[in-house]
Each structure stands twice: as structure tokens, then as C-alpha cells.
C-alpha positions as CSV (number, residue, x, y, z in Angstrom):
1,M,10.8,36.0,19.2
2,T,13.1,33.5,17.6
3,I,16.2,35.4,18.9
4,Y,14.9,34.8,22.4
5,V,14.5,31.1,21.8
6,F,18.0,30.8,20.5
7,A,19.4,32.9,23.4
8,I,17.7,30.7,25.9
9,S,18.9,27.5,24.2
10,L,22.5,28.9,24.1
11,F,22.2,29.7,27.8
12,F,21.1,26.2,28.7
13,C,23.8,24.6,26.5
14,L,26.5,26.7,28.2
15,V,25.1,25.7,31.6
16,F,25.2,22.0,30.7
17,V,28.8,22.4,29.4
18,A,29.8,24.2,32.6
19,I,28.2,21.5,34.8
20,K,29.9,18.7,32.8
21,L,33.3,20.4,33.1
22,W,32.8,20.9,36.9
23,E,31.8,17.2,37.2
24,R,35.0,16.1,35.4
25,K,37.1,18.3,37.6
26,K,35.5,17.2,40.9
27,Q,34.9,13.5,39.7
28,T,31.4,13.5,41.2
29,S,27.9,13.6,39.7
30,T,25.6,16.5,40.2
31,F,21.8,16.5,40.7
32,V,21.3,17.7,37.1
33,T,23.1,14.7,35.6
34,R,21.3,12.3,38.0
35,F,18.0,13.8,37.0
36,L,18.8,13.5,33.3
37,A,20.0,10.0,33.7
38,K,16.6,8.9,35.1
39,G,15.1,9.7,31.7
40,D,17.6,7.5,29.8
41,A,15.8,4.3,30.4
42,Y,12.6,5.8,29.2
43,I,14.3,7.3,26.1
44,F,16.0,3.9,25.3
45,K,12.7,2.1,25.7
46,A,10.9,4.6,23.4
47,K,13.7,4.3,20.9
48,A,13.5,0.5,20.8
49,E,9.7,0.6,20.4
50,L,10.0,3.1,17.6
51,Q,12.6,1.0,15.8
52,Y,10.5,-2.1,16.2
53,A,7.4,-0.3,14.9
54,L,9.3,1.0,11.9
55,H,10.8,-2.4,11.1
56,D,7.5,-4.1,11.4
57,N,5.7,-1.6,9.2
58,K,8.5,-1.8,6.6
59,Q,8.1,-5.6,6.5
60,K,4.3,-5.3,6.2
61,T,4.7,-2.8,3.4
62,I,7.2,-5.0,1.5
63,F,4.9,-8.0,1.9
64,F,1.9,-6.0,0.6
65,F,3.6,-4.6,-2.5
66,L,5.7,-7.7,-3.4
67,V,3.4,-10.6,-2.4
68,H,-0.1,-9.6,-1.7
69,L,-0.8,-7.0,-4.3
70,P,0.6,-9.1,-7.3
71,E,-1.4,-12.1,-6.1
72,R,-4.6,-10.1,-6.0
73,I,-4.0,-8.5,-9.4
74,E,-3.3,-12.0,-10.9
75,L,-6.5,-13.3,-9.3
76,F,-8.5,-10.4,-10.7
77,F,-7.2,-10.9,-14.2
78,R,-7.8,-14.6,-14.0
79,E,-11.4,-14.0,-13.0
80,I,-11.9,-11.4,-15.8
81,K,-10.4,-13.9,-18.3
82,K,-12.7,-16.7,-17.1
83,R,-15.8,-14.6,-17.2
84,S,-15.1,-13.2,-20.7
85,H,-14.2,-16.7,-21.9
86,G,-17.5,-18.0,-20.6
87,K,-19.5,-15.1,-22.0
88,Y,-17.9,-15.5,-25.4
89,H,-18.6,-19.2,-25.6
90,N,-22.2,-18.7,-24.2
91,M,-22.8,-16.1,-26.9
92,S,-21.3,-18.1,-29.7
93,E,-23.4,-21.2,-28.8
94,R,-26.6,-19.1,-28.9
95,V,-25.8,-17.4,-32.2
96,R,-24.0,-20.1,-34.2
97,G,-26.3,-22.4,-36.3
98,K,-29.4,-20.4,-35.4
99,Q,-31.6,-19.6,-38.3
100,T,-34.1,-17.6,-36.4
101,L,-32.4,-14.5,-35.2
102,R,-35.6,-12.8,-34.0
103,G,-37.6,-13.6,-31.0
104,T,-40.8,-14.2,-33.1
105,G,-39.5,-17.5,-34.5
106,D,-39.3,-16.5,-38.2
107,I,-36.2,-16.1,-40.3
108,S,-34.9,-12.5,-40.7
109,P,-35.1,-10.9,-44.2
110,F,-31.3,-10.8,-44.4
111,M,-31.0,-14.6,-43.9
112,R,-33.9,-15.1,-46.4
113,N,-32.0,-13.1,-49.0
114,I,-28.8,-15.0,-48.5
115,T,-30.5,-18.4,-48.9
116,R,-32.3,-17.2,-52.1
117,R,-29.0,-16.1,-53.6
118,E,-27.4,-19.4,-52.9
119,D,-30.4,-21.3,-54.4
120,K,-30.2,-19.3,-57.6
121,K,-26.5,-20.3,-58.2
């Protein structure tokens, strides 16, 4: 099957070369080249649109990875730092200087033992 594709392609290449040689010899254009020339404007337009799309997407990708992503990561870590800092200070204010560590209101046995040892000294 592939040999047939290559054979057909070779045939058309030889036909195009023969037509081009005949055009140069006669100094006129044939219907084949006029037909192919009609598609040139479409091809050039499609090429320009493709180049623009590639350039635009390249710029968007560069902006995303060099500007937007680092900014979002920095914001994320700032928020984590702020929350952890707030939780640490909230927790330390609730625990420091508190004699009753239970919800019932009495002093825990551990704290009682510590205060008894200090009183004996």
C-alpha cells in the first residue's frame, strides 16, 4: 500500500516539474499554476493566523509561569504564615498563665504536684 502512495506522489511531482519546465520554455502560465496560485492567499492567511496564535499562546504561557504563578504561590504562603501565626498566638494566649487546664475549673493533679514541690523548698 505504501509503495502505491509513493508512486503516485512521484508521478505528481514529475508532472509538476514538467509543467514548470514547459512554462519557462513557453513564458506563459498554465491552468495548473493559476489554480494553485488561487490557494496562495488562503495559505498565507492561514500561516499568519497560526503564527499569531503561536506567538500569543507563547506570551500567555510566559506570563503565567513567570508572573502569575509566582505571585499566587507567594500569596498562598503569606496566607499560611498569617494563619499559623494567628493560631499560635491564639493558642499561647489561652494556655499561658492558666492554672485550670481542665474544663471543670479545678487545677490538674500535675499542677498541684508542681506547686506542692515548690512550697516545700
